[in-house]
VOBAFI-374767 format. One record per residue (C-alpha): residue number from 1; residue in three letters; x, y, z. Coordinates in nm, 3 decimals, padded with zeros to 5 digits. Example, Ala and Ser with C-alpha at 12.3 -4.5 7.8 and 13.67 -1.06 7.14 Angstrom:
// VOBAFI-374767
 resi resn      xx      yy      zz
    1  ALA  01.230 -00.450  00.780
    2  SER  01.367 -00.106  00.714
This chain:
// VOBAFI-374767
 resi resn      xx      yy      zz
    1  MET -04.332  00.445 -01.032
    2  SER -04.181  00.515 -00.677
    3  PHE -03.818  00.448 -00.596
    4  MET -03.915  00.159 -00.365
    5  ASN -04.138  00.004 -00.622
    6  LYS -03.848  00.027 -00.878
    7  LEU -03.617 -00.124 -00.626
    8  LEU -03.862 -00.408 -00.557
    9  SER -03.905 -00.478 -00.901
   10  VAL -03.525 -00.505 -00.980
   11  VAL -03.488 -00.741 -00.670
   12  LEU -03.778 -00.955 -00.787
   13  LEU -03.643 -00.966 -01.159
   14  ASN -03.300 -01.072 -01.039
   15  SER -03.443 -01.355 -00.813
   16  MET -03.635 -01.484 -01.113
   17  LEU -03.344 -01.461 -01.353
   18  MET -03.108 -01.643 -01.121
   19  PRO -03.046 -01.979 -01.265
   20  ALA -03.188 -02.277 -01.078
   21  PHE -02.840 -02.428 -01.054
   22  ALA -02.715 -02.136 -00.860
   23  ARG -02.924 -02.202 -00.576
   24  ASP -02.830 -02.461 -00.306
   25  GLY -03.069 -02.694 -00.136
   26  ALA -03.152 -02.457  00.137
   27  GLY -03.260 -02.174 -00.102
   28  GLY -02.936 -01.977 -00.065
   29  ILE -02.687 -01.895 -00.336
   30  SER -02.459 -02.205 -00.422
   31  ASP -02.076 -02.219 -00.340
   32  ASN -01.982 -02.190 -00.719
   33  VAL -02.172 -01.856 -00.766
   34  ILE -02.045 -01.685 -00.426
   35  THR -01.693 -01.775 -00.520
   36  ASP -01.693 -01.682 -00.867
   37  PRO -01.433 -01.407 -00.938
   38  ASN -01.695 -01.185 -01.096
   39  TYR -01.932 -01.202 -00.795
   40  GLY -01.962 -00.871 -00.611
   41  LEU -01.696 -00.699 -00.831
   42  GLY -01.522 -00.414 -00.654
   43  ARG -01.247 -00.380 -00.397
   44  VAL -01.283 -00.581 -00.074
   45  GLU -01.069 -00.538  00.229
   46  HIS -01.044 -00.831  00.459
   47  ILE -00.911 -00.730  00.803
   48  VAL -00.764 -01.004  01.043
   49  LEU -00.638 -00.947  01.398
   50  PHE -00.475 -01.207  01.614
   51  LYS -00.447 -01.227  01.991
   52  TYR -00.191 -01.485  02.098
   53  LYS -00.178 -01.726  02.393
   54  PRO  00.075 -01.577  02.657
   55  GLU  00.325 -01.845  02.601
   56  VAL  00.367 -01.759  02.214
   57  ASN  00.705 -01.603  02.173
   58  SER  00.816 -01.335  01.916
   59  GLU  00.986 -01.575  01.685
   60  THR  00.669 -01.779  01.657
   61  LYS  00.475 -01.454  01.589
   62  GLN  00.711 -01.352  01.312
   63  LEU  00.673 -01.698  01.156
   64  VAL  00.300 -01.653  01.164
   65  ALA  00.346 -01.323  00.991
   66  LYS  00.585 -01.473  00.736
   67  ASN  00.336 -01.751  00.651
   68  PHE  00.039 -01.526  00.622
   69  LEU  00.232 -01.296  00.382
   70  ALA  00.328 -01.599  00.183
   71  LEU -00.041 -01.654  00.103
   72  LYS -00.018 -01.359 -00.150
   73  GLU  00.176 -01.612 -00.370
   74  LEU  00.058 -01.953 -00.241
   75  ALA -00.318 -01.872 -00.260
   76  VAL -00.401 -01.956 -00.635
   77  ARG -00.698 -02.012 -00.835
   78  ASN -00.670 -02.186 -01.162
   79  GLY -00.295 -02.156 -01.127
   80  LYS -00.277 -01.785 -01.059
   81  PRO -00.253 -01.573 -00.753
   82  TYR -00.577 -01.369 -00.702
   83  ILE -00.496 -01.189 -00.376
   84  VAL -00.417 -00.813 -00.470
   85  SER -00.218 -00.731 -00.165
   86  ILE -00.136 -00.844  00.190
   87  VAL  00.012 -00.600  00.457
   88  THR  00.082 -00.668  00.829
   89  GLY  00.185 -00.489  01.136
   90  SER  00.180 -00.503  01.503
   91  GLN -00.073 -00.305  01.730
   92  SER  00.082  00.037  01.797
   93  SER -00.211  00.273  01.881
   94  LEU -00.203  00.490  02.191
   95  GLU -00.572  00.486  02.236
   96  GLY -00.587  00.181  02.459
   97  LEU -00.848  00.029  02.248
   98  GLY -00.675 -00.272  02.101
   99  HIS -00.851 -00.525  02.327
  100  GLY -00.521 -00.739  02.340
  101  PHE -00.497 -00.791  01.970
  102  GLU -00.137 -00.771  01.874
  103  GLN -00.098 -00.828  01.509
  104  GLY -00.304 -00.724  01.214
  105  PHE -00.329 -00.806  00.844
  106  ILE -00.523 -00.644  00.568
  107  VAL -00.588 -00.860  00.256
  108  THR -00.713 -00.687 -00.060
  109  PHE -00.933 -00.867 -00.323
  110  ASN -01.083 -00.740 -00.650
  111  SER -01.431 -00.908 -00.568
  112  GLU -01.642 -01.070 -00.301
  113  GLY -01.612 -01.388 -00.498
  114  ASP -01.225 -01.387 -00.452
  115  ARG -01.268 -01.313 -00.079
  116  ASN -01.523 -01.587 -00.043
  117  TYR -01.314 -01.839 -00.222
  118  TYR -01.015 -01.747  00.006
  119  VAL -01.223 -01.748  00.334
  120  GLY -01.367 -02.104  00.251
  121  LYS -01.518 -02.255  00.567
  122  PRO -01.751 -02.191  00.728
  123  ALA -01.893 -01.960  00.444
  124  VAL -01.819 -02.206  00.175
  125  LYS -01.892 -02.581  00.227
  126  ASP -01.775 -02.741 -00.089
  127  ASP -01.403 -02.784 -00.100
  128  HIS -01.391 -02.738 -00.468
  129  TYR -01.470 -02.380 -00.410
  130  TYR -01.216 -02.257 -00.139
  131  ASP -00.850 -02.207 -00.114
  132  HIS -00.668 -02.497  00.039
  133  ALA -00.344 -02.278  00.112
  134  HIS -00.550 -02.043  00.324
  135  ASN -00.720 -02.344  00.483
  136  ALA -00.386 -02.493  00.577
  137  PHE -00.277 -02.172  00.716
  138  LYS -00.574 -02.147  00.933
  139  SER -00.497 -02.489  01.086
  140  PHE -00.120 -02.375  01.121
  141  VAL -00.207 -02.067  01.328
  142  ASN -00.495 -02.190  01.528
  143  PRO -00.296 -02.346  01.806
  144  TYR -00.115 -02.017  01.872
  145  LEU -00.426 -01.815  01.921
  146  LEU -00.636 -01.775  02.226
  147  GLU -00.939 -02.029  02.227
  148  GLY -01.258 -01.972  02.053
  149  ASP -01.355 -01.636  01.922
  150  ASP -01.125 -01.467  02.152
  151  GLY -00.813 -01.515  01.950
  152  VAL -00.917 -01.378  01.613
  153  LEU -01.117 -01.086  01.483
  154  VAL -01.219 -01.069  01.117
  155  PHE -01.372 -00.763  00.967
  156  ASP -01.461 -00.729  00.591
  157  PHE -01.596 -00.434  00.399
  158  ARG -01.638 -00.322  00.034
  159  VAL -01.454 -00.007 -00.036
  160  GLN -01.696  00.272 -00.112
  161  ASN -01.573  00.550 -00.328
């Protein structure tokens, strides 16, 4: 059997074995599955960059950083923190490719499920399956960022060894 046929067999077998309760009404995987801590095990890095409105002062930017870093303890699941680490810093590259982003954060998770639980909306619809502390932070920071997609950039990746 060729590699492609083996791969196709594995994909088909997995789709047949996926329980019916794991699918949402649109045929996708339901929120309770994609936010399970064991979903997509392996280190995931969640990079967030902020571009502030011109009137936002340095004290407010420091408050944003303080509140973001506090999510390490405030973001809990079943009473326990689930974020591995959060680091932050200001843009300092001399390459001239920062595109106006001033502040960056890297949040580390042990799985895609933990990352999905943290991210919440719009990826997760059911509020039982996302972190309300992070959702509150998004509401807090939004007025300080440039409008629309211009004020924040998010890039996630699974660490490849």
